[in-house]
ChimeraX commands (.cxc) that place a marker at each C-alpha (Angstrom):
marker #1 position -3.12,14.07,10.85 radius 0.5
marker #1 position -2.31,10.70,12.39 radius 0.5
marker #1 position -5.87,9.22,12.11 radius 0.5
marker #1 position -6.20,10.32,8.24 radius 0.5
marker #1 position -2.66,8.62,7.76 radius 0.5
marker #1 position -4.11,5.59,9.23 radius 0.5
marker #1 position -7.06,5.34,7.39 radius 0.5
marker #1 position -5.44,6.09,4.20 radius 0.5
marker #1 position -2.84,3.30,4.89 radius 0.5
marker #1 position -5.76,1.21,5.59 radius 0.5
marker #1 position -7.28,1.73,2.36 radius 0.5
marker #1 position -4.36,0.92,0.43 radius 0.5
marker #1 position -3.67,-2.22,2.53 radius 0.5
marker #1 position -7.21,-3.44,1.74 radius 0.5
marker #1 position -6.68,-2.92,-1.98 radius 0.5
marker #1 position -3.31,-4.88,-1.75 radius 0.5
marker #1 position -5.17,-7.59,0.06 radius 0.5
marker #1 position -8.17,-7.58,-2.16 radius 0.5
marker #1 position -5.88,-8.19,-5.36 radius 0.5
marker #1 position -5.34,-12.08,-4.45 radius 0.5
marker #1 position -8.80,-12.37,-3.20 radius 0.5
marker #1 position -10.53,-10.90,-6.63 radius 0.5
marker #1 position -7.90,-13.15,-8.43 radius 0.5
marker #1 position -8.77,-16.27,-6.78 radius 0.5
marker #1 position -12.67,-15.71,-7.62 radius 0.5
marker #1 position -11.58,-14.77,-11.30 radius 0.5
marker #1 position -12.39,-11.18,-10.98 radius 0.5
marker #1 position -9.62,-10.22,-13.01 radius 0.5
marker #1 position -10.89,-6.76,-14.04 radius 0.5
marker #1 position -11.70,-5.65,-10.47 radius 0.5
marker #1 position -8.20,-7.07,-9.36 radius 0.5
marker #1 position -6.43,-5.03,-12.22 radius 0.5
marker #1 position -8.41,-2.14,-10.70 radius 0.5
marker #1 position -6.96,-2.57,-7.31 radius 0.5
marker #1 position -3.33,-2.84,-8.87 radius 0.5
marker #1 position -3.93,0.49,-10.79 radius 0.5
marker #1 position -5.17,2.19,-7.27 radius 0.5
marker #1 position -1.89,0.72,-5.57 radius 0.5
marker #1 position 0.43,1.61,-8.62 radius 0.5
marker #1 position -0.96,5.33,-8.21 radius 0.5
marker #1 position 0.22,5.54,-4.52 radius 0.5
marker #1 position 3.46,3.81,-5.40 radius 0.5
marker #1 position 4.12,6.65,-8.12 radius 0.5
marker #1 position 3.22,9.21,-5.53 radius 0.5
marker #1 position 5.97,7.71,-3.33 radius 0.5
marker #1 position 8.41,7.53,-5.81 radius 0.5
marker #1 position 7.96,11.03,-6.62 radius 0.5
marker #1 position 8.43,12.03,-3.09 radius 0.5
marker #1 position 11.59,10.26,-2.33 radius 0.5
marker #1 position 9.78,6.89,-1.28 radius 0.5
marker #1 position 8.11,9.19,1.59 radius 0.5
marker #1 position 4.49,9.48,1.96 radius 0.5
marker #1 position 3.52,13.14,1.51 radius 0.5
marker #1 position 1.69,12.93,4.79 radius 0.5
marker #1 position 4.52,12.18,6.99 radius 0.5
marker #1 position 5.96,15.62,5.39 radius 0.5
marker #1 position 2.92,17.27,6.56 radius 0.5
marker #1 position 3.02,15.63,10.09 radius 0.5
marker #1 position 6.45,16.37,10.67 radius 0.5
marker #1 position 5.77,20.04,10.63 radius 0.5
marker #1 position 3.70,19.71,13.73 radius 0.5
marker #1 position 6.02,17.63,15.92 radius 0.5
marker #1 position 9.66,16.96,16.60 radius 0.5
marker #1 position 9.01,13.33,17.00 radius 0.5
marker #1 position 10.74,11.15,14.58 radius 0.5
marker #1 position 10.22,7.43,15.33 radius 0.5
marker #1 position 8.85,5.07,12.52 radius 0.5
marker #1 position 5.16,5.58,13.68 radius 0.5
marker #1 position 5.18,9.20,14.82 radius 0.5
marker #1 position 2.70,10.15,12.17 radius 0.5
marker #1 position 0.75,6.90,11.82 radius 0.5
marker #1 position -1.16,4.43,14.43 radius 0.5
marker #1 position 0.66,1.48,13.85 radius 0.5
marker #1 position 3.24,-0.33,16.05 radius 0.5
marker #1 position 6.54,1.02,15.45 radius 0.5
marker #1 position 7.95,-2.33,13.92 radius 0.5
marker #1 position 4.97,-2.35,11.35 radius 0.5
marker #1 position 5.69,1.46,10.42 radius 0.5
marker #1 position 9.31,0.80,10.17 radius 0.5
marker #1 position 8.78,-2.09,7.85 radius 0.5
marker #1 position 5.97,-1.19,6.08 radius 0.5
marker #1 position 7.14,-0.65,2.56 radius 0.5
marker #1 position 9.03,-3.78,2.48 radius 0.5
marker #1 position 6.04,-5.97,3.99 radius 0.5
marker #1 position 3.42,-4.45,1.75 radius 0.5
marker #1 position 5.71,-4.03,-1.15 radius 0.5
marker #1 position 6.47,-7.75,-1.33 radius 0.5
marker #1 position 2.75,-8.77,-0.85 radius 0.5
marker #1 position 1.69,-6.28,-3.63 radius 0.5
marker #1 position 4.28,-7.88,-6.07 radius 0.5
marker #1 position 3.21,-11.25,-5.17 radius 0.5
marker #1 position -0.34,-10.31,-5.56 radius 0.5
marker #1 position 0.44,-8.94,-9.00 radius 0.5
marker #1 position 2.30,-11.93,-10.00 radius 0.5
marker #1 position -0.51,-14.07,-8.85 radius 0.5
marker #1 position -2.95,-12.18,-11.18 radius 0.5
marker #1 position -0.82,-12.47,-13.99 radius 0.5
marker #1 position -0.16,-15.94,-13.78 radius 0.5
marker #1 position -4.00,-16.73,-13.13 radius 0.5
marker #1 position -4.97,-14.19,-15.86 radius 0.5
marker #1 position -2.65,-15.74,-18.53 radius 0.5
marker #1 position -3.58,-19.25,-17.40 radius 0.5
marker #1 position -7.26,-18.43,-18.10 radius 0.5
marker #1 position -6.69,-17.41,-21.78 radius 0.5
marker link #1:1,2 radius 0.2
marker link #1:2,3 radius 0.2
marker link #1:3,4 radius 0.2
marker link #1:4,5 radius 0.2
marker link #1:5,6 radius 0.2
marker link #1:6,7 radius 0.2
marker link #1:7,8 radius 0.2
marker link #1:8,9 radius 0.2
marker link #1:9,10 radius 0.2
marker link #1:10,11 radius 0.2
marker link #1:11,12 radius 0.2
marker link #1:12,13 radius 0.2
marker link #1:13,14 radius 0.2
marker link #1:14,15 radius 0.2
marker link #1:15,16 radius 0.2
marker link #1:16,17 radius 0.2
marker link #1:17,18 radius 0.2
marker link #1:18,19 radius 0.2
marker link #1:19,20 radius 0.2
marker link #1:20,21 radius 0.2
marker link #1:21,22 radius 0.2
marker link #1:22,23 radius 0.2
marker link #1:23,24 radius 0.2
marker link #1:24,25 radius 0.2
marker link #1:25,26 radius 0.2
marker link #1:26,27 radius 0.2
marker link #1:27,28 radius 0.2
marker link #1:28,29 radius 0.2
marker link #1:29,30 radius 0.2
marker link #1:30,31 radius 0.2
marker link #1:31,32 radius 0.2
marker link #1:32,33 radius 0.2
marker link #1:33,34 radius 0.2
marker link #1:34,35 radius 0.2
marker link #1:35,36 radius 0.2
marker link #1:36,37 radius 0.2
marker link #1:37,38 radius 0.2
marker link #1:38,39 radius 0.2
marker link #1:39,40 radius 0.2
marker link #1:40,41 radius 0.2
marker link #1:41,42 radius 0.2
marker link #1:42,43 radius 0.2
marker link #1:43,44 radius 0.2
marker link #1:44,45 radius 0.2
marker link #1:45,46 radius 0.2
marker link #1:46,47 radius 0.2
marker link #1:47,48 radius 0.2
marker link #1:48,49 radius 0.2
marker link #1:49,50 radius 0.2
marker link #1:50,51 radius 0.2
marker link #1:51,52 radius 0.2
marker link #1:52,53 radius 0.2
marker link #1:53,54 radius 0.2
marker link #1:54,55 radius 0.2
marker link #1:55,56 radius 0.2
marker link #1:56,57 radius 0.2
marker link #1:57,58 radius 0.2
marker link #1:58,59 radius 0.2
marker link #1:59,60 radius 0.2
marker link #1:60,61 radius 0.2
marker link #1:61,62 radius 0.2
marker link #1:62,63 radius 0.2
marker link #1:63,64 radius 0.2
marker link #1:64,65 radius 0.2
marker link #1:65,66 radius 0.2
marker link #1:66,67 radius 0.2
marker link #1:67,68 radius 0.2
marker link #1:68,69 radius 0.2
marker link #1:69,70 radius 0.2
marker link #1:70,71 radius 0.2
marker link #1:71,72 radius 0.2
marker link #1:72,73 radius 0.2
marker link #1:73,74 radius 0.2
marker link #1:74,75 radius 0.2
marker link #1:75,76 radius 0.2
marker link #1:76,77 radius 0.2
marker link #1:77,78 radius 0.2
marker link #1:78,79 radius 0.2
marker link #1:79,80 radius 0.2
marker link #1:80,81 radius 0.2
marker link #1:81,82 radius 0.2
marker link #1:82,83 radius 0.2
marker link #1:83,84 radius 0.2
marker link #1:84,85 radius 0.2
marker link #1:85,86 radius 0.2
marker link #1:86,87 radius 0.2
marker link #1:87,88 radius 0.2
marker link #1:88,89 radius 0.2
marker link #1:89,90 radius 0.2
marker link #1:90,91 radius 0.2
marker link #1:91,92 radius 0.2
marker link #1:92,93 radius 0.2
marker link #1:93,94 radius 0.2
marker link #1:94,95 radius 0.2
marker link #1:95,96 radius 0.2
marker link #1:96,97 radius 0.2
marker link #1:97,98 radius 0.2
marker link #1:98,99 radius 0.2
marker link #1:99,100 radius 0.2
marker link #1:100,101 radius 0.2
marker link #1:101,102 radius 0.2
marker link #1:102,103 radius 0.2
marker link #1:103,104 radius 0.2
view
């Protein structure tokens, strides 16, 4: 479960990092696809009380509850994951909107 959660996390981080890269290359449609993929994950988190559903599944198999009990990340990163990558996501979306509107 921990490995699966880490792989899925890495996929979404890659999507977030791809947004400004695609934007810088004027690949606005591709950047928008990545925005949409991450937006779906945000919707899942919102519907689940800002908790990843995989965390709930992993919690059935252990009594551990430190921030990284369910994912292969340093504890500080697991604890601050949503703040760090949420900020990067918002910044990437703003960058995309500014570049896209400026290109019209």
